[in-house]
C-alpha positions as CSV (number, residue, x, y, z in Angstrom):
1,X,194.4,142.5,80.9
2,X,195.2,138.8,80.8
3,X,195.4,137.2,84.2
4,X,198.5,135.3,85.2
5,X,198.5,131.5,85.7
6,X,199.5,132.1,89.4
7,X,196.5,134.4,89.9
8,X,194.2,131.8,88.3
9,X,195.5,129.1,90.7
10,X,195.0,131.3,93.7
11,X,191.4,132.1,92.6
12,X,190.7,128.4,92.1
13,X,192.1,127.6,95.6
14,X,190.0,130.3,97.1
15,X,186.8,129.0,95.4
16,X,187.7,125.4,96.5
17,X,188.2,126.5,100.1
18,X,184.9,128.3,100.1
19,X,183.0,125.3,98.7
20,X,184.7,123.0,101.2
21,X,183.7,125.3,104.1
22,X,180.1,125.4,102.9
23,X,180.0,121.6,102.5
24,X,181.4,121.1,105.9
25,X,178.9,123.5,107.4
26,X,175.9,121.8,105.8
27,X,176.9,118.2,105.6
28,X,179.1,117.0,108.4
29,X,180.9,113.7,107.8
30,X,179.9,110.6,109.6
31,X,183.1,111.0,111.7
32,X,181.7,114.3,113.1
33,X,178.6,112.5,114.4
34,X,178.8,111.2,118.0
35,X,178.1,107.4,117.7
36,X,177.2,105.6,120.9
37,X,175.8,102.2,122.0
38,X,172.1,101.9,121.1
39,X,169.4,101.8,123.7
40,X,167.9,98.4,124.7
41,X,169.3,94.9,124.8
42,X,168.1,93.6,121.4
43,X,170.5,95.2,118.8
44,X,173.5,93.5,117.4
45,X,176.4,94.8,119.5
46,X,178.0,96.3,116.4
47,X,175.0,98.6,115.9
48,X,175.7,102.2,116.9
49,X,173.3,105.1,117.4
50,X,173.5,108.9,117.1
51,X,171.1,111.8,116.6
52,X,170.9,114.6,114.1
53,X,168.9,117.9,114.1
54,X,166.5,118.7,111.2
55,X,164.0,121.5,110.6
56,X,160.6,121.0,112.1
57,X,159.2,122.8,109.0
58,X,161.2,122.6,105.8
59,X,159.4,125.8,104.6
60,X,161.2,127.5,107.5
61,X,164.6,125.7,107.4
62,X,166.1,128.2,109.9
63,X,163.3,127.8,112.5
64,X,162.7,125.2,115.2
65,X,164.5,121.9,115.0
66,X,163.6,118.3,116.0
67,X,165.7,115.2,116.6
68,X,166.0,112.2,114.4
69,X,167.6,109.0,115.9
70,X,169.9,107.3,113.4
71,X,171.7,103.9,113.7
72,X,174.4,102.0,111.7
73,X,176.3,98.8,111.4
74,X,179.5,99.6,109.6
75,X,180.9,97.4,106.8
76,X,183.3,94.8,108.1
77,X,185.5,95.6,105.1
78,X,185.9,99.3,104.7
79,X,188.3,98.9,101.8
80,X,185.6,97.3,99.6
81,X,182.7,99.3,101.0
82,X,180.4,100.7,98.3
83,X,178.5,103.2,100.4
84,X,175.6,103.6,102.8
85,X,172.3,101.6,102.5
86,X,169.4,103.3,104.2
87,X,166.7,100.9,105.5
88,X,163.4,102.7,105.2
89,X,160.7,101.3,107.4
90,X,157.0,100.6,106.6
91,X,153.9,101.9,108.2
92,X,153.5,104.8,108.2
93,X,154.1,104.7,111.9
94,X,156.8,102.0,112.2
95,X,160.1,102.5,114.0
96,X,163.4,101.7,112.1
97,X,166.3,102.2,114.5
98,X,167.0,98.5,114.8
99,X,166.6,97.6,111.1
100,X,170.4,97.3,110.6
101,X,170.3,94.4,113.1
102,X,167.0,92.9,111.8
103,X,167.6,93.2,108.1
104,X,171.4,92.8,108.3
105,X,170.9,89.3,109.6
106,X,169.0,88.3,106.4
107,X,171.8,89.5,104.1
108,X,174.7,87.3,103.0
109,X,178.0,88.6,104.1
110,X,179.0,89.5,100.6
111,X,176.1,92.0,100.4
112,X,176.1,93.1,104.1
113,X,179.8,94.1,103.9
114,X,179.2,96.2,100.8
115,X,177.5,98.8,102.9
116,X,177.2,100.6,106.1
117,X,173.7,99.6,107.0
118,X,171.7,102.7,108.2
119,X,168.5,102.8,110.2
120,X,166.4,105.6,111.6
121,X,163.2,106.3,113.5
122,X,161.0,108.6,111.4
123,X,160.0,111.9,113.0
124,X,157.3,111.3,115.6
125,X,158.5,107.7,116.4
126,X,160.6,105.9,118.9
127,X,163.9,107.6,119.8
128,X,163.2,110.6,117.5
129,X,161.1,113.5,118.6
130,X,157.8,111.8,119.4
131,X,154.2,112.7,118.3
132,X,151.1,112.3,120.4
133,X,147.5,113.3,119.5
134,X,146.1,112.3,122.9
135,X,143.5,110.1,121.3
136,X,140.9,108.4,123.6
137,X,141.9,104.8,124.3
138,X,138.6,103.5,123.0
139,X,139.3,105.0,119.6
140,X,142.7,103.3,119.4
141,X,141.2,99.8,119.3
142,X,142.4,98.3,116.0
143,X,139.1,97.1,114.5
144,X,137.6,100.6,115.2
145,X,140.6,102.6,114.0
146,X,140.9,100.5,110.9
147,X,137.3,101.5,109.9
148,X,135.5,98.2,109.9
149,X,131.8,98.9,109.4
150,X,129.2,97.2,111.7
151,X,128.1,93.8,110.7
152,X,125.2,95.2,108.7
153,X,127.4,97.7,106.9
154,X,126.4,100.7,109.0
155,X,129.2,103.3,109.3
156,X,127.8,105.6,112.0
157,X,130.3,104.5,114.6
158,X,133.1,105.1,112.2
159,X,132.0,108.6,111.6
160,X,132.1,109.5,115.3
161,X,135.5,107.8,115.9
162,X,137.1,109.5,112.9
163,X,135.8,112.9,113.9
164,X,137.2,112.5,117.4
165,X,140.6,111.4,116.1
166,X,140.8,114.3,113.7
167,X,139.9,116.7,116.4
168,X,142.4,115.2,118.9
169,X,145.2,115.6,116.4
170,X,144.2,119.1,115.6
171,X,143.9,120.1,119.2
172,X,146.8,118.2,120.7
173,X,149.3,117.3,117.9
174,X,150.9,120.7,117.6
175,X,153.4,121.7,115.0
176,X,154.9,118.3,114.7
177,X,151.7,116.6,113.5
178,X,151.2,119.5,111.0
179,X,154.7,118.7,109.6
180,X,154.6,114.9,109.2
181,X,154.1,113.7,105.6
182,X,155.9,111.5,103.1
183,X,157.5,114.6,101.4
184,X,158.8,115.6,104.8
185,X,160.2,112.1,105.4
186,X,162.0,112.4,102.0
187,X,163.6,115.7,103.2
188,X,164.6,114.0,106.4
189,X,166.2,111.2,104.4
190,X,168.3,113.8,102.6
191,X,169.4,115.3,105.8
192,X,170.5,111.9,107.0
193,X,172.5,111.5,103.8
194,X,174.1,114.9,104.4
195,X,175.0,114.0,108.0
196,X,176.6,110.7,106.9
197,X,178.8,112.6,104.4
198,X,177.5,110.7,101.4
199,X,177.1,112.3,98.0
200,X,174.6,109.6,97.0
201,X,172.8,107.1,99.1
202,X,171.4,103.6,98.5
203,X,168.0,102.7,100.0
204,X,165.9,99.6,100.7
205,X,162.3,100.5,101.3
206,X,159.6,98.0,102.3
207,X,155.8,98.5,102.1
208,X,155.1,102.2,102.9
209,X,158.8,102.6,102.8
210,X,158.7,102.0,99.1
211,X,156.6,105.1,98.7
212,X,158.8,107.2,101.0
213,X,161.8,106.0,99.0
214,X,160.1,106.7,95.7
215,X,159.3,110.2,96.8
216,X,162.9,110.7,97.8
217,X,164.1,109.3,94.4
218,X,161.6,111.8,92.8
219,X,162.6,114.9,94.7
220,X,166.4,114.1,94.9
221,X,167.1,111.8,91.9
222,X,170.7,112.6,91.5
223,X,171.4,111.9,95.2
224,X,170.3,108.2,94.8
225,X,172.6,105.3,94.3
226,X,170.9,101.8,94.3
227,X,167.2,101.8,95.2
228,X,165.5,98.6,96.2
229,X,161.7,98.6,96.6
230,X,160.1,95.6,98.2
231,X,156.2,95.3,98.1
232,X,155.3,98.6,96.5
233,X,152.5,101.0,96.9
234,X,150.5,102.7,94.2
235,X,151.9,106.3,93.8
236,X,148.7,107.9,92.5
237,X,149.2,111.4,93.9
238,X,145.5,112.2,94.2
239,X,144.7,109.1,96.3
240,X,147.9,107.9,97.9
241,X,147.0,106.1,101.1
242,X,143.2,106.3,100.4
243,X,144.0,104.2,97.3
244,X,146.2,101.8,99.4
245,X,143.3,101.2,101.8
246,X,141.0,100.5,98.9
247,X,143.5,98.0,97.5
248,X,143.1,95.7,100.6
249,X,139.9,94.5,98.9
250,X,141.9,93.4,95.9
251,X,144.9,92.1,97.8
252,X,142.9,89.9,100.2
253,X,141.0,88.4,97.3
254,X,144.3,87.7,95.5
255,X,145.8,86.1,98.5
256,X,143.0,84.2,100.2
257,X,143.1,81.2,97.7
258,X,146.6,80.4,99.0
259,X,145.3,80.1,102.6
260,X,142.2,78.2,101.4
261,X,144.2,75.7,99.5
262,X,146.5,75.2,102.5
263,X,143.6,74.9,104.9
264,X,141.9,72.3,102.8
265,X,145.0,70.1,102.2
266,X,144.6,66.5,103.3
267,X,147.0,65.6,106.1
268,X,147.1,69.2,107.4
269,X,146.6,69.0,111.2
270,X,145.0,72.4,111.0
271,X,142.7,71.6,108.1
272,X,139.4,73.5,108.3
273,X,137.4,72.2,105.4
274,X,137.6,69.6,102.6
275,X,137.8,72.1,99.7
276,X,139.1,75.6,99.2
277,X,135.6,76.7,98.4
278,X,134.4,75.4,101.7
279,X,137.1,77.2,103.6
280,X,135.9,80.5,102.1
281,X,132.2,79.7,102.8
282,X,132.9,78.7,106.4
283,X,134.9,81.8,107.1
284,X,132.2,84.1,105.8
285,X,129.5,82.2,107.8
286,X,131.6,82.4,110.9
287,X,132.3,86.1,110.6
288,X,128.5,86.8,110.1
289,X,127.7,84.7,113.2
290,X,130.3,86.6,115.3
291,X,128.8,89.9,114.1
292,X,125.6,88.8,116.0
293,X,127.2,86.8,118.8
294,X,130.8,87.6,119.7
295,X,132.8,85.1,121.8
296,X,134.7,85.9,125.0
297,X,138.4,86.4,124.2
298,X,140.3,87.4,127.4
299,X,143.4,89.5,126.9
300,X,142.3,91.0,123.6
301,X,141.6,94.7,123.0
302,X,137.8,94.3,123.3
303,X,137.8,91.2,125.5
304,X,135.7,89.4,122.8
305,X,136.1,88.1,119.3
306,X,133.7,89.9,116.9
307,X,133.1,89.4,113.2
308,X,135.4,92.4,112.5
309,X,138.0,91.0,114.9
310,X,138.0,87.8,112.8
311,X,138.3,89.8,109.6
312,X,141.2,91.7,111.0
313,X,142.9,88.5,112.0
314,X,142.4,87.2,108.4
315,X,144.0,90.3,107.0
316,X,147.0,90.0,109.4
317,X,147.2,86.3,108.8
318,X,147.5,86.6,105.0
319,X,150.8,88.6,105.3
320,X,152.8,85.4,105.8
321,X,152.4,81.6,105.3
322,X,153.8,81.2,108.8
323,X,150.7,82.8,110.2
324,X,148.3,80.3,108.5
325,X,148.2,77.7,111.3
326,X,147.3,80.3,114.0
327,X,144.6,81.7,111.8
328,X,143.2,78.2,111.1
329,X,143.2,77.3,114.8
330,X,141.3,80.5,115.6
331,X,138.7,79.7,113.0
332,X,138.2,76.1,114.3
333,X,138.0,77.2,117.9
334,X,135.5,79.9,117.1
335,X,133.3,77.6,115.0
336,X,133.1,75.2,117.9
337,X,132.6,78.0,120.5
338,X,135.6,76.6,122.3
339,X,138.1,78.6,124.3
340,X,140.0,80.8,121.9
341,X,143.8,80.9,121.5
342,X,145.6,83.4,123.6
343,X,145.5,87.0,122.3
344,X,148.8,88.7,121.4
345,X,150.1,90.9,124.1
346,X,149.0,94.6,123.7
347,X,151.8,97.2,123.2
348,X,152.0,100.0,125.7
349,X,149.5,102.8,125.0
350,X,152.4,105.3,124.5
351,X,153.6,103.3,121.6
352,X,150.1,103.0,120.1
353,X,149.6,106.8,120.5
354,X,152.9,107.4,118.6
355,X,152.0,105.0,115.8
356,X,148.5,106.4,115.4
357,X,149.6,110.0,115.5
358,X,152.3,109.5,112.8
359,X,150.1,107.2,110.8
360,X,147.1,109.6,110.8
361,X,149.2,112.6,110.1
362,X,151.0,111.0,107.2
363,X,147.8,109.7,105.6
364,X,145.9,112.9,106.0
365,X,148.7,115.3,105.2
366,X,149.7,113.5,102.0
367,X,146.4,114.1,100.2
368,X,142.9,115.5,100.7
369,X,140.2,112.9,101.2
370,X,136.6,113.5,99.9
371,X,134.3,114.9,102.6
372,X,130.8,113.7,101.6
373,X,129.9,111.0,104.1
374,X,127.1,109.6,102.0
375,X,129.5,108.8,99.2
376,X,131.5,106.6,101.6
377,X,128.4,104.8,102.8
378,X,127.5,103.9,99.2
379,X,131.1,102.8,98.4
380,X,131.1,100.6,101.5
381,X,127.9,98.9,100.4
382,X,129.2,98.2,96.9
383,X,132.5,96.9,98.3
384,X,130.7,94.5,100.7
385,X,128.9,93.0,97.7
386,X,132.0,92.7,95.5
387,X,134.5,91.8,98.2
388,X,132.8,90.1,101.1
389,X,136.1,89.0,102.8
390,X,136.9,92.7,103.7
391,X,133.2,93.7,104.3
392,X,133.5,97.2,103.1
393,X,136.4,98.4,105.3
394,X,138.7,99.3,102.4
395,X,136.2,102.0,101.1
396,X,135.3,103.4,104.4
397,X,136.0,106.9,105.6
398,X,138.8,107.8,108.0
399,X,140.0,110.7,110.2
400,X,141.2,112.3,107.0
401,X,137.6,112.8,105.9
402,X,137.4,115.4,108.7
403,X,141.0,116.6,108.6
404,X,141.2,120.4,109.3
405,X,144.8,120.9,108.3
406,X,146.3,121.8,104.9
407,X,147.8,118.9,102.9
408,X,151.3,118.7,101.4
409,X,152.0,119.4,97.7
410,X,151.3,116.5,95.3
411,X,154.3,114.3,94.4
412,X,154.1,112.9,90.9
413,X,156.6,110.0,90.4
414,X,158.1,110.1,86.9
415,X,160.8,108.5,84.8
416,X,163.1,111.5,85.3
417,X,166.3,110.4,86.9
418,X,169.0,107.7,86.8
419,X,168.0,104.1,85.9
420,X,168.9,102.6,89.3
421,X,165.7,101.1,90.8
422,X,164.9,97.5,91.3
423,X,161.3,96.5,92.4
424,X,160.6,93.1,93.9
425,X,156.9,92.1,94.2
426,X,154.8,89.0,95.1
427,X,152.0,88.3,92.7
428,X,149.6,87.7,95.6
429,X,150.2,90.4,98.2
430,X,147.3,91.1,100.5
431,X,148.4,94.7,101.4
432,X,150.2,96.0,98.3
433,X,148.7,94.0,95.4
434,X,150.6,93.3,92.2
435,X,148.2,95.4,90.1
436,X,148.9,98.5,92.3
437,X,152.7,97.9,92.2
438,X,152.5,97.9,88.4
439,X,151.4,101.5,88.6
440,X,154.6,102.5,90.4
441,X,156.6,100.4,87.9
442,X,154.9,102.2,85.0
443,X,155.4,105.6,86.6
444,X,159.2,105.0,86.9
445,X,159.5,103.9,83.3
446,X,163.0,103.3,82.3
447,X,164.3,104.1,85.7
448,X,163.1,100.7,87.1
449,X,163.1,97.0,86.6
450,X,160.6,94.7,88.3
451,X,161.1,91.2,89.6
452,X,157.6,89.6,90.0
453,X,157.5,86.5,92.2
454,X,154.9,83.8,91.9
455,X,154.4,83.7,95.6
456,X,152.0,85.1,98.3
457,X,152.4,87.4,101.3
458,X,153.6,90.8,102.1
459,X,157.3,91.2,101.7
460,X,159.5,89.4,99.2
461,X,163.1,89.3,100.4
462,X,164.2,86.7,101.5
463,X,162.0,84.6,99.3
464,X,161.6,80.8,99.1
465,X,162.2,81.3,95.3
466,X,165.9,81.5,94.7
467,X,165.6,83.4,91.4
468,X,164.1,86.4,93.4
469,X,166.9,86.3,96.0
470,X,169.6,86.0,93.4
471,X,168.3,89.1,91.5
472,X,168.0,91.1,94.8
473,X,171.4,90.2,96.1
474,X,173.1,90.7,92.7
475,X,171.6,94.2,92.6
476,X,172.7,95.1,96.1
477,X,176.1,93.6,95.7
478,X,177.1,95.2,92.3
479,X,174.2,97.2,91.0
480,X,173.4,94.7,88.2
481,X,169.7,94.4,87.3
482,X,167.9,92.1,84.8
483,X,167.9,93.5,81.3
484,X,164.1,93.5,81.4
485,X,161.3,92.8,83.9
486,X,161.4,89.3,85.2
487,X,159.0,86.8,86.7
488,X,160.3,84.2,89.1
489,X,158.2,81.0,89.4
């Protein structure tokens, strides 16, 4: 029997009502969220905060829930608003709740008003449900946690510290530490999108945030709008963060000549040597001397400046040209055995515990690390010979060598999905080197375009090179990308 037009309309309305009810149940609109003033005195007064509940374990979506803290600064022109731009923090182990304030101030009004700027604290961090492995304070010291070998290359102390951290996270981290990974963060991002009532979401990821955003764009490609990746990590699914650590050896060698040229420039009040070659030689000589005879450094984590402490200062100082003067002054003071510049204030232990728990959990849950300790010792020796500035640290073991928990499924980034990704990348980045970023570019294929910038440091936007800024802002403003990959000089 042929159905009547009236019956067809009624059936269509019934289906539509059902779909609307399901959508409302699973994806409340932004209006349904309870937005309040954000904690603290730093945020832009326009920034609002809320919380959402997400599954602790996405394999058990109806089980226990945890809280994610979310923030926003709404577009000042709702009539021309394009959508929501999620600001994905680096790390792993960084907070992100105040990123709408921090990054919004860098954007021109024409871009800022295109979006509601959205921030969040990843699970385990800040105002979200927090993680804590109860790690012994001595094992939280930066130069120990980062895996710097002894001055002679011995890794015995690294073995003990890594074993203790792995055990602490297994004993004390609970279900939350077992459920922190980049894939989990991608699922959290999609729950944020749902809660905001967005069918698709734009995202701006920086550093580790580029990988988290890439995994999201891989798992949920049709839910992405405009994807900006600044300073990208290599997506090799078998190495992931272990590969990123190894890339420090490459990145520091790529970047150090910028510092050496600056530190040898005539007329520079912080000049450390007459030639770039001499800057390198003097740094290596000083680090070796401090390996044997550390200098008192009141207020620092260890109370003294060791060779590894100097190497860590170099790594940190290469992130930005603005850090060069402080690094040079430290080198000159240490060479003269003079009083050292004041150490940076230490963050509260609670914050360090959070960062470490989230960082370790992500790194170790993302992929399995080799477990043969002697292989690491050999790799450290080879790296020290090839890349003396980083003294073997990039190839050293970590708590993941002894990690007792199962790892997350592999994520293989591919070209499947919309062509809506723009990558921006410095040619001389100490942390995420250009050669590694090219691997992500190649993995995305036709989905992406890359703007390479003839500059140094970690983080491109905003750049001193206008061509890079223009390409970034044009993409965020109207979705336009270069027709092909571009190099800005």
